[in-house]
C-alpha positions as CSV (number, residue, x, y, z in Angstrom):
1,X,-14.3,-8.1,-9.8
2,X,-16.1,-9.3,-12.8
3,X,-19.4,-7.6,-11.5
4,X,-17.9,-4.2,-12.2
5,X,-16.8,-5.2,-15.8
6,X,-19.7,-4.7,-18.2
7,X,-17.0,-4.1,-20.7
8,X,-16.0,-7.7,-20.4
9,X,-19.1,-9.7,-19.9
10,X,-22.8,-9.6,-20.8
11,X,-25.4,-7.7,-18.6
12,X,-27.3,-10.9,-17.4
13,X,-24.0,-12.2,-15.9
14,X,-23.2,-8.8,-14.3
15,X,-26.7,-8.8,-12.8
16,X,-26.1,-12.3,-11.1
17,X,-22.5,-11.5,-10.1
18,X,-23.6,-8.2,-8.3
19,X,-25.5,-10.3,-5.8
20,X,-22.2,-11.5,-4.5
21,X,-21.4,-8.0,-3.3
22,X,-24.1,-7.8,-0.7
23,X,-27.1,-10.2,-1.6
24,X,-25.6,-13.6,-1.1
25,X,-27.8,-16.3,0.8
26,X,-28.0,-15.2,4.4
27,X,-27.3,-17.6,7.3
28,X,-29.8,-17.7,10.2
29,X,-30.2,-15.4,13.1
30,X,-29.7,-18.4,15.4
31,X,-26.1,-19.0,13.9
32,X,-25.5,-15.3,14.5
33,X,-26.5,-15.4,18.3
34,X,-24.0,-18.5,18.6
35,X,-21.2,-16.7,17.0
36,X,-21.6,-13.6,19.0
37,X,-22.0,-15.5,22.3
38,X,-18.8,-17.5,21.5
39,X,-16.8,-14.5,20.7
40,X,-17.8,-12.3,23.5
41,X,-19.0,-14.7,26.1
42,X,-22.3,-12.6,26.5
43,X,-25.6,-12.8,24.9
44,X,-26.6,-10.1,22.2
45,X,-29.0,-8.5,24.4
46,X,-26.4,-7.9,27.0
47,X,-24.1,-6.3,24.5
48,X,-26.5,-4.4,22.4
49,X,-29.4,-2.2,23.4
50,X,-31.1,-3.1,20.1
51,X,-30.2,-5.6,17.5
52,X,-32.0,-6.0,14.2
53,X,-32.6,-9.7,13.4
54,X,-32.6,-9.4,9.7
55,X,-29.2,-8.7,8.0
56,X,-29.0,-5.6,5.7
57,X,-26.4,-7.2,3.6
58,X,-24.9,-10.6,3.1
59,X,-21.6,-11.1,1.2
60,X,-19.5,-14.2,0.6
61,X,-17.6,-14.0,4.0
62,X,-20.0,-12.2,6.3
63,X,-23.3,-10.5,6.7
64,X,-24.0,-7.1,8.3
65,X,-26.6,-6.2,10.9
66,X,-27.8,-2.8,12.2
67,X,-27.8,-2.4,16.0
68,X,-27.7,0.3,18.6
69,X,-25.2,0.3,21.6
70,X,-26.3,0.9,25.2
71,X,-24.7,4.5,24.8
72,X,-27.2,5.2,22.1
73,X,-24.6,5.0,19.2
74,X,-25.9,3.5,15.9
75,X,-23.6,0.7,14.7
76,X,-23.2,-1.8,12.0
77,X,-21.9,-5.2,13.0
78,X,-20.4,-7.6,10.5
79,X,-20.5,-11.3,11.5
80,X,-18.4,-13.9,9.8
81,X,-20.2,-16.9,8.2
82,X,-19.9,-20.1,10.2
83,X,-17.4,-22.7,9.0
84,X,-16.2,-20.4,6.3
85,X,-12.6,-21.0,7.0
86,X,-12.9,-24.5,6.3
87,X,-14.9,-23.9,3.2
88,X,-12.3,-21.4,1.8
89,X,-9.5,-23.8,2.4
90,X,-11.2,-26.4,0.6
91,X,-12.1,-24.2,-2.4
92,X,-8.4,-23.2,-2.3
93,X,-7.2,-26.7,-2.6
94,X,-9.4,-27.3,-5.5
95,X,-8.3,-24.1,-7.2
96,X,-4.6,-25.0,-6.7
97,X,-5.1,-28.4,-8.4
98,X,-6.8,-26.8,-11.4
99,X,-4.1,-24.1,-11.8
100,X,-1.5,-26.7,-11.8
101,X,-3.4,-28.9,-14.4
102,X,-3.7,-25.7,-16.5
103,X,-0.3,-24.7,-16.2
104,X,1.1,-28.2,-17.0
105,X,-1.1,-28.8,-20.1
106,X,-1.9,-25.4,-21.6
107,X,1.3,-23.7,-22.7
108,X,-0.4,-20.4,-23.5
109,X,-1.2,-19.9,-19.8
110,X,2.5,-19.8,-18.7
111,X,2.6,-16.2,-19.3
112,X,-0.1,-15.6,-16.6
113,X,1.4,-18.1,-14.2
114,X,-2.0,-19.5,-12.8
115,X,-0.3,-21.3,-9.8
116,X,1.2,-18.0,-8.6
117,X,-2.2,-16.1,-9.1
118,X,-3.9,-18.7,-7.0
119,X,-1.3,-18.7,-4.2
120,X,-1.7,-14.8,-4.1
121,X,-5.4,-15.0,-4.0
122,X,-5.2,-17.6,-1.3
123,X,-3.0,-15.4,0.9
124,X,-5.2,-12.4,0.5
125,X,-8.6,-14.0,1.0
126,X,-7.2,-15.9,4.2
127,X,-6.2,-12.4,5.7
128,X,-9.8,-11.3,5.1
129,X,-10.9,-13.7,7.7
130,X,-9.1,-11.7,10.4
131,X,-11.6,-9.0,11.3
132,X,-9.1,-7.4,13.7
133,X,-6.8,-6.8,10.7
134,X,-9.7,-5.2,8.9
135,X,-10.5,-3.0,11.9
136,X,-6.7,-2.0,11.9
137,X,-7.0,-1.2,8.2
138,X,-10.0,0.9,8.8
139,X,-8.3,3.0,11.3
140,X,-5.4,3.6,9.0
141,X,-7.7,4.9,6.4
142,X,-9.4,7.0,9.1
143,X,-6.1,8.7,9.9
144,X,-5.3,9.3,6.1
145,X,-8.8,11.0,5.5
146,X,-9.2,12.7,8.8
147,X,-8.9,16.1,7.4
148,X,-10.7,15.5,3.9
149,X,-14.2,16.9,4.1
150,X,-15.4,14.7,1.2
151,X,-14.4,11.3,2.6
152,X,-15.8,9.7,5.7
153,X,-14.3,6.5,7.3
154,X,-16.5,4.7,9.8
155,X,-15.1,4.6,13.3
156,X,-14.2,1.3,14.8
157,X,-15.6,0.0,18.3
158,X,-12.7,-2.2,19.4
159,X,-14.6,-3.2,22.5
160,X,-17.2,-5.0,20.2
161,X,-14.6,-6.3,17.8
162,X,-12.9,-9.8,17.5
163,X,-11.5,-12.1,14.9
164,X,-15.0,-12.9,13.7
165,X,-17.2,-10.0,14.5
166,X,-16.4,-6.3,13.6
167,X,-18.4,-3.4,15.0
168,X,-18.3,-0.1,13.2
169,X,-20.0,3.3,13.0
170,X,-23.1,3.1,10.8
171,X,-22.4,4.9,7.5
172,X,-25.0,7.3,6.0
173,X,-26.2,7.4,2.5
174,X,-26.8,4.7,-0.2
175,X,-24.6,2.6,-2.3
176,X,-22.8,4.6,-5.0
177,X,-24.6,2.2,-7.7
178,X,-27.9,3.7,-6.6
179,X,-27.0,7.1,-8.3
180,X,-25.9,5.2,-11.6
181,X,-29.3,6.0,-13.3
182,X,-29.9,9.4,-11.8
183,X,-31.0,12.0,-14.2
184,X,-29.0,14.6,-12.3
185,X,-25.9,14.7,-14.5
186,X,-24.1,17.3,-12.4
187,X,-24.5,15.3,-9.3
188,X,-23.3,12.2,-11.0
189,X,-20.2,13.9,-12.3
190,X,-19.3,15.5,-8.8
191,X,-19.8,11.9,-7.3
192,X,-17.4,10.4,-9.8
193,X,-14.9,13.4,-9.4
194,X,-15.0,12.8,-5.7
195,X,-14.6,9.2,-5.8
196,X,-11.7,9.4,-8.2
197,X,-10.1,12.1,-6.1
198,X,-10.4,9.8,-3.2
199,X,-9.0,6.7,-5.0
200,X,-6.0,8.6,-6.5
201,X,-5.2,9.9,-3.0
202,X,-5.1,6.4,-1.7
203,X,-3.0,5.2,-4.6
204,X,-0.5,8.0,-5.2
205,X,-0.5,10.1,-1.8
206,X,-0.9,7.4,0.8
207,X,0.2,4.3,-1.1
208,X,-2.5,2.4,0.9
209,X,-5.6,1.7,-0.9
210,X,-8.9,-0.3,-0.7
211,X,-8.5,-3.3,-3.0
212,X,-12.1,-4.2,-3.4
213,X,-13.8,-1.0,-4.3
214,X,-17.1,-2.5,-5.9
215,X,-20.3,-0.6,-5.4
216,X,-21.3,-2.5,-2.2
217,X,-18.3,-1.1,-0.5
218,X,-18.7,2.6,-1.5
219,X,-21.6,4.7,-0.1
220,X,-22.5,8.3,-0.9
221,X,-24.7,10.7,1.1
222,X,-25.4,14.4,0.3
223,X,-24.4,17.0,2.9
224,X,-25.0,20.7,2.1
225,X,-25.5,19.9,-1.5
226,X,-22.2,18.1,-1.7
227,X,-21.7,14.2,-2.2
228,X,-19.7,12.7,0.5
229,X,-17.9,9.5,-0.1
230,X,-18.1,6.7,2.7
231,X,-15.9,3.6,2.2
232,X,-16.6,0.5,4.2
233,X,-15.1,-3.0,4.1
234,X,-11.3,-2.8,4.5
235,X,-10.6,-6.6,4.6
236,X,-8.6,-6.4,1.4
237,X,-6.2,-3.6,0.9
238,X,-3.1,-2.9,-1.2
239,X,0.2,-1.1,-0.8
240,X,2.3,0.7,-3.2
241,X,6.0,1.6,-2.6
242,X,7.0,5.3,-3.6
243,X,8.8,4.2,-6.8
244,X,5.8,2.3,-7.8
245,X,3.5,5.3,-7.2
246,X,5.8,7.5,-9.2
247,X,5.9,4.8,-12.1
248,X,2.0,4.8,-12.0
249,X,1.8,8.5,-12.0
250,X,4.2,8.8,-15.0
251,X,1.9,6.2,-16.8
252,X,-1.3,8.2,-16.1
253,X,0.4,11.5,-17.4
254,X,1.3,9.7,-20.6
255,X,-2.3,8.4,-21.1
256,X,-3.8,11.9,-20.4
257,X,-1.4,13.3,-23.1
258,X,-2.2,10.4,-25.3
259,X,1.5,9.8,-25.8
260,X,1.3,6.1,-27.1
261,X,5.0,5.7,-27.8
262,X,6.0,7.1,-24.4
263,X,3.3,4.8,-22.6
264,X,4.8,1.8,-24.4
265,X,8.2,2.7,-23.2
266,X,6.9,3.2,-19.6
267,X,5.0,-0.1,-19.6
268,X,8.3,-1.8,-20.7
269,X,10.3,0.1,-18.1
270,X,7.9,-1.0,-15.4
271,X,8.2,-4.7,-16.5
272,X,4.6,-5.0,-17.4
273,X,5.5,-6.0,-20.9
274,X,8.0,-8.7,-21.3
275,X,8.7,-8.5,-25.1
276,X,6.9,-7.3,-28.1
277,X,7.0,-9.3,-31.5
278,X,5.3,-6.5,-33.3
279,X,5.8,-3.2,-31.5
280,X,3.9,-1.2,-34.1
281,X,0.7,-3.3,-33.9
282,X,0.9,-3.1,-30.1
283,X,1.0,0.6,-30.3
284,X,-1.8,0.7,-32.7
285,X,-3.9,-1.5,-30.2
286,X,-2.9,0.7,-27.4
287,X,-4.0,3.8,-29.3
288,X,-7.5,2.2,-30.1
289,X,-8.0,1.3,-26.4
290,X,-7.1,4.9,-25.3
291,X,-9.4,6.4,-28.0
292,X,-12.3,4.3,-26.8
293,X,-12.2,5.5,-23.2
294,X,-10.9,9.0,-23.8
295,X,-13.5,11.6,-23.1
296,X,-16.1,9.0,-22.5
297,X,-19.4,10.5,-21.4
298,X,-21.2,10.2,-18.0
């Protein structure tokens, strides 16, 4: 998450944290062969017509290979890191211990409830280890966006998908971050517009959204001079009930209208602000933040 927040941390940290998106240290091809054989009971060459031995991306939980099925379809295969479940459980135990210490000894952290944050994080990341759940999420996205010409969701190949291996249609294009420094301002604007439109549909129309939309999970390709958004990695998703969607929509309208007082009341009604010792100061701070981001350039 921090790798996408240059407004919070320095550029040198951003550069290092971005590596966690898809440039983490890769595990060996021999390990990949063992995992695939254990999952399918067959050797790689039996399942795939061609399988590239060097991964194209390596993230914290798994790494991705390009391959071709015997029917000629080009696919991407994500293979889970060996022993990753044990590693994550150990890390979660350490995090739980630290969260409890912090909450017990630093009064100022009570507002943030560190132990609850750790528990929620633990539940979410353990769900990410189930690639069949991720495949089901991807199909859900595919149904939601099946009639949208500007969004593509890769097809899942269930016969080549297990708890630790997921096989999906190979996406076209490049990571969205590759367009950040493009001199084509209109193209960048159109990409931004299409991605925001895609994200708002997830949040406010379907109430089912990709909860980890960093640049490594969003691809763009140009088709008939129009940028098409391709989403990948659906291990972490979020859901919004209808009343929550309505509340967030109202909040966005108030932000667009720059209605600071109305936004303050809306945040209170949503329970996002517990109490205000100095409401006037809060509204001044809120107005300053809104002014900073309002009409920001591309």
